[in-house]
N, CA, C and O atoms as a MOPAC input file, in Angstrom:
PM7 MOZYME 1SCF
protein

 N     71.64900 1    59.33400 1   108.55300 1
 C     71.32800 1    60.74900 1   108.71100 1
 C     72.25200 1    61.41800 1   109.73600 1
 O     72.65600 1    62.56900 1   109.57000 1
 N     72.57000 1    60.68600 1   110.77900 1
 C     73.40000 1    61.25900 1   111.82800 1
 C     74.80000 1    61.58000 1   111.30400 1
 O     75.33700 1    62.65000 1   111.59100 1
 N     75.38400 1    60.68000 1   110.55200 1
 C     76.72200 1    60.93400 1   110.00100 1
 C     76.71300 1    62.11100 1   109.04200 1
 O     77.65500 1    62.90300 1   109.00300 1
 N     75.65900 1    62.21700 1   108.28400 1
 C     75.57100 1    63.32000 1   107.32800 1
 C     75.43900 1    64.65600 1   108.06600 1
 O     76.00200 1    65.66100 1   107.63300 1
 N     74.70600 1    64.67000 1   109.16200 1
 C     74.56600 1    65.89300 1   109.95900 1
 C     75.91100 1    66.31100 1   110.54000 1
 O     76.26300 1    67.49000 1   110.53300 1
 N     76.65400 1    65.33500 1   111.04100 1
 C     77.98200 1    65.63900 1   111.58500 1
 C     78.89800 1    66.15700 1   110.48100 1
 O     79.68200 1    67.08000 1   110.69900 1
 N     78.79600 1    65.56800 1   109.31400 1
 C     79.62300 1    66.00900 1   108.18800 1
 C     79.27600 1    67.44700 1   107.80700 1
 O     80.17000 1    68.25300 1   107.55100 1
 N     77.98100 1    67.77200 1   107.77000 1
 C     77.57500 1    69.14700 1   107.45500 1
 C     78.08200 1    70.12600 1   108.51200 1
 O     78.54800 1    71.21700 1   108.18200 1
 N     77.99200 1    69.73700 1   109.77200 1
 C     78.46100 1    70.61600 1   110.84800 1
 C     79.96900 1    70.82100 1   110.75800 1
 O     80.45800 1    71.93900 1   110.91600 1
 N     80.70300 1    69.74000 1   110.50300 1
 C     82.15600 1    69.85100 1   110.38700 1
 C     82.54200 1    70.72200 1   109.19600 1
 O     83.41200 1    71.58500 1   109.30700 1
 N     81.90000 1    70.49400 1   108.07100 1
 C     82.21200 1    71.29200 1   106.88500 1
 C     81.83800 1    72.76100 1   107.09400 1
 O     82.54400 1    73.65400 1   106.62600 1
 N     80.74300 1    73.00800 1   107.78500 1
 C     80.35700 1    74.38500 1   108.07900 1
 C     81.35300 1    75.06500 1   108.99700 1
 O     81.69500 1    76.23100 1   108.79900 1
 N     81.82300 1    74.33200 1   110.00800 1
 C     82.80600 1    74.90100 1   110.93200 1
 C     84.12300 1    75.18000 1   110.21300 1
 O     84.73000 1    76.23400 1   110.40600 1
 N     84.55600 1    74.24200 1   109.39100 1
 C     85.79700 1    74.45900 1   108.64200 1
 C     85.64500 1    75.60600 1   107.64600 1
 O     86.58500 1    76.36900 1   107.42200 1
 N     84.47400 1    75.72200 1   107.05500 1
 C     84.22600 1    76.83400 1   106.13900 1
 C     84.25400 1    78.17100 1   106.85800 1
 O     84.78200 1    79.15200 1   106.33400 1
 N     83.68200 1    78.21100 1   108.06600 1
 C     83.69100 1    79.45300 1   108.84500 1
 C     85.11100 1    79.83600 1   109.25300 1
 O     85.48000 1    81.01000 1   109.20900 1
 N     85.90000 1    78.84800 1   109.64700 1
 C     87.29900 1    79.12300 1   110.00800 1
 C     88.07200 1    79.61600 1   108.78900 1
 O     88.85600 1    80.56000 1   108.88400 1
 N     87.85000 1    78.98000 1   107.65800 1
 C     88.52200 1    79.41000 1   106.43200 1
 C     88.13000 1    80.81700 1   106.02500 1
 O     88.97400 1    81.60300 1   105.59400 1
 N     86.84100 1    81.13700 1   106.16100 1
 C     86.36800 1    82.47900 1   105.82200 1
 C     86.99000 1    83.51500 1   106.75400 1
 O     87.40300 1    84.58700 1   106.31200 1
 N     87.05500 1    83.18900 1   108.04700 1
 C     87.66900 1    84.09500 1   109.01700 1
 C     89.13700 1    84.34800 1   108.67000 1
 O     89.59300 1    85.49200 1   108.67300 1
 N     89.87000 1    83.27500 1   108.37300 1
 C     91.28600 1    83.43200 1   108.03700 1
 C     91.47000 1    84.19800 1   106.73500 1
 O     92.43000 1    84.95500 1   106.58400 1
 N     90.55900 1    84.00300 1   105.80400 1
 C     90.64700 1    84.70600 1   104.52600 1
 C     90.49600 1    86.21900 1   104.72900 1
 O     91.09900 1    87.00400 1   103.99700 1
 N     89.70600 1    86.62000 1   105.70200 1
 C     89.51500 1    88.04500 1   106.00000 1
 C     90.60700 1    88.55200 1   106.95200 1
 O     91.16700 1    89.62600 1   106.73500 1
 N     90.90700 1    87.78800 1   107.99400 1
 C     91.77300 1    88.27800 1   109.06700 1
 C     93.24700 1    88.33800 1   108.67900 1
 O     93.93400 1    89.29300 1   109.04200 1
 N     93.74300 1    87.35700 1   107.96100 1
 C     95.18000 1    87.33200 1   107.66900 1
 C     95.64800 1    88.49500 1   106.79300 1
 O     96.68700 1    89.08000 1   107.10000 1
 N     94.94100 1    88.86400 1   105.71900 1
 C     95.38600 1    90.04600 1   104.96800 1
 C     95.32400 1    91.33200 1   105.79300 1
 O     96.18400 1    92.20200 1   105.65500 1
 N     94.30800 1    91.45200 1   106.65000 1
 C     94.22500 1    92.64100 1   107.50400 1
 C     95.37400 1    92.67300 1   108.50900 1
 O     95.93800 1    93.73300 1   108.77900 1
 N     95.71200 1    91.52400 1   109.05600 1
 C     96.83100 1    91.46000 1   109.98700 1
 C     98.14300 1    91.80400 1   109.29400 1
 O     98.96100 1    92.54500 1   109.84000 1
 N     98.34200 1    91.27700 1   108.11300 1
 C     99.57000 1    91.56900 1   107.36800 1
 C     99.65600 1    93.05000 1   107.01600 1
 O    100.73000 1    93.64500 1   107.10100 1
 N     98.54000 1    93.64600 1   106.62300 1
 C     98.54300 1    95.07200 1   106.28000 1
 C     98.79400 1    95.93200 1   107.51000 1
 O     99.49600 1    96.94100 1   107.42700 1
 N     98.23200 1    95.54800 1   108.64400 1
 C     98.42100 1    96.35800 1   109.84900 1
 C     99.84400 1    96.25300 1   110.37700 1
 O    100.32400 1    97.18100 1   111.02800 1
 N    100.52000 1    95.15700 1   110.11700 1
 C    101.90000 1    95.02200 1   110.59100 1
 C    102.87300 1    95.77600 1   109.69700 1
 O    103.96200 1    96.12900 1   110.14900 1
 N    102.51900 1    96.03200 1   108.45400 1
 C    103.41000 1    96.74400 1   107.54400 1
 C    103.26300 1    98.25300 1   107.66100 1
 O    104.26100 1    98.97000 1   107.58600 1
 N    102.06700 1    98.74400 1   107.84100 1
 C    101.82800 1   100.18700 1   107.89600 1
 C    102.14200 1   100.70000 1   109.30000 1
 O    101.83300 1   100.02400 1   110.28100 1
 N    102.74600 1   101.87500 1   109.41400 1
 C    102.97500 1   102.43800 1   110.74900 1
 C    101.65100 1   102.83900 1   111.38300 1
 O    100.76600 1   103.37600 1   110.71700 1
 N    101.53100 1   102.57500 1   112.65700 1
 C    100.29000 1   102.90500 1   113.34700 1
 C    100.26900 1   104.39400 1   113.69100 1
 O    101.32700 1   105.01700 1   113.78200 1
 N     99.09100 1   104.96800 1   113.88200 1
 C     99.01300 1   106.39400 1   114.24500 1
 C     99.70600 1   106.70000 1   115.57100 1
 O    100.23400 1   107.79900 1   115.74500 1
 N     99.71400 1   105.75700 1   116.50400 1
 C    100.36100 1   106.02000 1   117.79200 1
 C    101.87600 1   106.12900 1   117.64300 1
 O    102.50600 1   106.91000 1   118.35700 1
 N    102.47300 1   105.36200 1   116.73100 1
 C    103.92000 1   105.48700 1   116.54700 1
 C    104.27100 1   106.74500 1   115.77800 1
 O    105.37100 1   107.27600 1   115.92900 1
 N    103.35400 1   107.22800 1   114.95800 1
 C    103.61500 1   108.47300 1   114.24900 1
 C    103.51400 1   109.67500 1   115.17900 1
 O    104.21100 1   110.66900 1   114.97700 1
 N    102.65600 1   109.60100 1   116.19500 1
 C    102.45000 1   110.72600 1   117.09800 1
 C    103.38400 1   110.69700 1   118.29800 1
 O    103.49800 1   111.70400 1   118.99800 1
 N    104.04900 1   109.59700 1   118.55800 1
 C    104.88900 1   109.48200 1   119.75000 1
 C    105.99200 1   110.54000 1   119.80400 1
 O    106.18700 1   111.12700 1   120.86900 1
 N    106.72700 1   110.82100 1   118.72000 1
 C    107.75200 1   111.86500 1   118.82700 1
 C    107.15600 1   113.24600 1   119.10900 1
 O    107.78600 1   114.05200 1   119.79300 1
 N    105.97200 1   113.53100 1   118.60700 1
 C    105.34400 1   114.82200 1   118.85800 1
 C    104.95500 1   114.96800 1   120.31800 1
 O    105.10500 1   116.04700 1   120.89000 1
 N    104.46200 1   113.91000 1   120.92600 1
 C    104.06200 1   113.98500 1   122.32900 1
 C    105.27100 1   114.23900 1   123.22100 1
 O    105.17900 1   114.99700 1   124.18600 1
 N    106.39700 1   113.61500 1   122.90900 1
 C    107.58800 1   113.82000 1   123.72300 1
 C    108.15200 1   115.22400 1   123.52000 1
 O    108.75900 1   115.77700 1   124.43800 1
 N    107.96800 1   115.80200 1   122.36200 1
 C    108.48600 1   117.13800 1   122.09700 1
 C    107.67200 1   118.20000 1   122.83000 1
 O    108.19100 1   119.27600 1   123.12800 1
 N    106.40000 1   117.91300 1   123.12600 1
 C    105.54600 1   118.89300 1   123.78400 1
 C    105.70100 1   118.88500 1   125.30100 1
 O    105.23700 1   119.80900 1   125.96900 1
 N    106.33500 1   117.87700 1   125.84900 1
 C    106.51700 1   117.79100 1   127.29300 1
 C    107.70000 1   118.66200 1   127.68800 1
 O    108.77400 1   118.57200 1   127.09300 1
 N    107.49800 1   119.50800 1   128.69700 1
 C    108.57000 1   120.39500 1   129.15600 1
 C    109.64300 1   119.57800 1   129.86900 1
 O    109.32000 1   118.64700 1   130.60700 1
 N    110.90500 1   119.91100 1   129.66000 1
 C    111.97600 1   119.18300 1   130.35200 1
 C    111.92000 1   119.44500 1   131.85200 1
 O    111.58700 1   120.54700 1   132.28700 1
 N    112.24400 1   118.44000 1   132.62600 1
 C    112.21300 1   118.55200 1   134.08400 1
 C    113.55800 1   119.09200 1   134.55400 1
 O    114.61400 1   118.60100 1   134.15400 1
 N    113.50400 1   120.10500 1   135.40700 1
 C    114.72500 1   120.68200 1   135.96500 1
 C    115.24200 1   119.75100 1   137.05700 1
 O    114.49800 1   119.39300 1   137.97100 1
 N    116.50400 1   119.36000 1   136.97000 1
 C    117.07800 1   118.41000 1   137.92200 1
 C    117.18800 1   119.00900 1   139.32000 1
 O    117.14500 1   118.27000 1   140.30300 1
 N    117.32600 1   120.31700 1   139.43200 1
 C    117.47400 1   120.94900 1   140.73800 1
 C    116.14500 1   121.26700 1   141.39800 1
 O    116.12900 1   121.65300 1   142.56700 1
 N    115.05600 1   121.12400 1   140.71000 1
 C    113.74700 1   121.49200 1   141.25200 1
 C    113.16800 1   120.31100 1   142.02400 1
 O    113.13900 1   119.18900 1   141.51800 1
 N    112.70900 1   120.56200 1   143.24000 1
 C    112.09400 1   119.51300 1   144.04900 1
 C    110.59000 1   119.54500 1   143.80800 1
 O    109.92300 1   120.51300 1   144.17300 1
 N    110.05500 1   118.49500 1   143.19600 1
 C    108.64000 1   118.50000 1   142.83800 1
 C    107.75200 1   118.01700 1   143.96900 1
 O    106.52800 1   118.05700 1   143.84200 1
 N    108.33900 1   117.55400 1   145.08800 1
 C    107.52900 1   117.01700 1   146.17200 1
 C    107.26900 1   118.02800 1   147.28100 1
 O    106.53200 1   117.71600 1   148.21600 1
 N    107.83700 1   119.21500 1   147.21600 1
 C    107.63000 1   120.17900 1   148.30600 1
 C    106.52700 1   121.15400 1   147.98600 1
 O    106.22400 1   122.03100 1   148.79500 1

């Protein structure tokens, strides 16, 4: 009985790992191919920032 219990636990753990990988790997692959919203918005954020005047002292 003890060996069978260990076998069930091992098979359950391996099944859970397999199920996790079956869900996680396609999502990871899809997220690496599609551009993220932060990379799409990055050029817009830089365009909205006013240029800093080199002659202006910001510490006074």
